[in-house]
C-alpha positions, 0 to 999 in steps of 0.5 A: 811523426811525433805524438803530442805526448812525445812532444810534451816528453821532450819539452819536459826532458829539455826543461830539466836539462836547462834547469840543471845547466842553470844551477851548475852555471850559478854555482860556478858563478858564485864559487869562482867569478863573484869572489873574483869580481869582489877583489877587483872591486875592493882593489879598485876602491883602494886605488881610488882612495889612494889616488884621490883621498876624500877631504875631511 
């Protein structure tokens, strides 16, 4: 049976692994996904301006 110290150690190890995974996911998102979303938003904005220009 696991001792309290074993359970605490497992908890710490899981926290470290989860933290590392979160960091990798954020780096991927910021490096790959976010720029693509930005390009998509800019393209969408250009389409809106072309199809429905703002009256001035």
